[in-house]
Residue, then its C-alpha position, 0 to 999 in steps of 0.5 A: m530482528p535488529p531494532v530498525f524500521a523493517t522492510a515490511f513496515m516500509v511497504g505498509f507505510i507506502e501502501w498507507a500513504c497511497i491510500e490516504a493520497l487517493r481518499p479525496f478522489l474515491g466515491s463512497h463505495e470505492r476503495t483501493v487494494g494493493t496489487h504489486v510492490d517493487v521497492s528497494h530498501v537501501a538503508a536502515t532506520p533506527v527505531g524512533m527516527m522519523v520516516t517520510a513517504d512521498v508518493e506520486l500517481i504516475a499512471v492510470e489505466g482503467r482501475k489500475l493505478r501506478f505510483k512512484v514511491s520513495c521513503r526517507d528518514e532524517g539521514g536521507p533516502i531509505g527506499e524507492g520504487f513503484h507500487e500499484r493499486a486497483v480501484i474496487d467497489h467495496d461491497k462487490f469485493m467483500a461479497r466475493v471474499l465472503t463467498k470464497s471464505r465460505q467455499t473454503g470453510s474459512l468462515p462459519q456458514 
């Protein structure tokens, strides 16, 4: 890997930015999970350069949230696209994850 801000890190940064933008609006039992990512990564960012993510909630359909996203570094735009998240009840979600883990033997019984 060359010493640049990798695409996977940009996607993670976009997800984090969306999570933080939603935090004040969620109930104590609510969280969001990523469900879809459609972004381009068009320019390399050298290690150590500042990256900024801009996220805008553009649609709400029930529990489904759609964001327009873009990232830039100190030299200009590096990526843009869309990211979707779903609002979940944390306890119910984790109960389903635990059940699935036990069914597949991923976690001790």
